N, C-alpha and C positions, 0 to 999 in steps of 0.2 A: 798596117793594121784599116779594119773599117771601122771607123767614128761614129757612126751610127748603131754597132751594138755590141760591146764588148761580150768576149766570154767572162764567163763568172771567174775560170780559173786565172784570166789576167787581174783583175780585179782582185783578186783574193790576194795575188803571189803581188802586188805593188803594196796595198796593209799591212800582208805580212812582214815584207820586206825593209818598209824605212822606220826610224824611231824618229827623224829630225825634222821636221816640216814650217819650211818659213811661210808664213800666210799672208800674203800681199793683200793689205786691203783691211785686214783687221779694224774690227771697231771698237773704242774704249763703251760703245753704249751698249747698255747690257739688254736692249731691246731689239740690236739687230743679229742677223742671220750669221755673220761672222764670229760672233762672240759667243752664241751659241754653241755653234759646228766647235769654233777653239775649247772651249768648256769638257765638250762631250769629245775631242780627240785627247784632251788631257786627261782626262777620266782613263779613256780607253791604254792609257799610258806610253802617249807620244808626247814628246817636246815640242809645242808648238810658239817659234817664234815670231810676233807679232808685227811685220811690216807696214810703216804709214807715216808719210814724211808730215801728216799732219800732224801728227800727237808724238815724235820726237822725242825719248827722253822719259817719255811717261811709263806705266806698266799696266799691263793688259793683263788678268789673270794672274799675277806675279811675275810676268815677265818681262824685261824691259824693251820697248819700242822704237826700233829700225829705222831710218829712213828711206833704206835701198837694200836692196840684197847684196850691194858690194860692203855694205856697214857690219853686217851679220859675223860675229866671231865663229872660226868651227865652221866643222860641215856642214852641209846642209841636202835629208836626201828627197826630200820633196818640198816643190815650191807645188803651195795652194793659189790660188788667183781667184780673187773675189773683186774685181773689177772688170769692166766690157771688155769686150769683143776686140777692140779696136788696141785697146791698151794692154792685150794678151800677148799681142807682139813683140813691144819690146820688155816684158818683164820674161818672155821664154827666152827672149836672147839673153837677159841675165840671166836667168837659170842655167846657162848653159854655159856662161864666162863662170859662175859660180861653181861649178862641177856638181849640180844636183841628177841626181836618176831619174826623178818623174817630175813631169810639169802637169798639175793637175787642175783643167779649167772648171769653174762651178758653176753648177744649174745659169745655162740659158748664154754661157757664154763660149762660143765657137771661135775659133782661128786657125783652118786648115794649113794657110802658107806659115803662123810659127810654128804648127805641129809636125810640117815636114822639114823644119828647120831641126826641130827638137829631136826627133827620128834619125836624121842624117847623122846627129852629134851622140847617137846610140843612146838617147832617155827617151823612156815609155812616155807615152801621154796620154791624156785620157781629157774630156771635151763635153761641157752640157751635165756633167756628174756633181754630184755632192761626197765627198768621203766618207763624212758622218754618215750621210745615210747609205751609200753603199757600206758601211761596215754595221751598221743594223740593219740592214735585209742579210745579210750574209752569216750574221750567226744570228740570225733568231729572233734579234730582239724586236724586229717593228711588228709581228704579230702580237706583241705585248698592248700595243696600241689597236690592234685590229686593223690590221692594214694585212691585206695577204701577198704575205712574196714569191710562194710557191716552191720556198725552201724546206718548210717543212708540214707535212701533211699527214692525216688520219688514215687516209687511203691505203690502201697495196700500190706497189709499185708493179710492173707489169714484168714478165720473165723477159727479161733481156734489156731492159730501160737503162 
């Protein structure tokens, strides 16, 4: 997989195929990006389980916070990493152990070695992207904010395109 440019079909298949997301680095602070992303994904129908050792036992947006992926009960489809690139390696390994299908590293997070390990274990991997942004982009929602996504256009498509 070319981790510099993902086909829309790859991202769409991931977002359409997952139901339960473990968000590592989820914050209970309403003004943090992880909080916004978690709330948005919940609104879109995903179950988002927060994982944050500093907030164990608390609740974020109605979900109990766990200290590690190993503590999360039940199946995890995707692990969304809101931690730095160095921390992404051990988290990706824990995602493999937990039986996740996808490892998703947030904007600014890239760990090629962790991606390779995930892919060797048959996981789909996304780096340096946000599922909230990608969901909105692929569903035309960013255009409501004045962002040109290229998905919706008033221009006619060229023949054969």
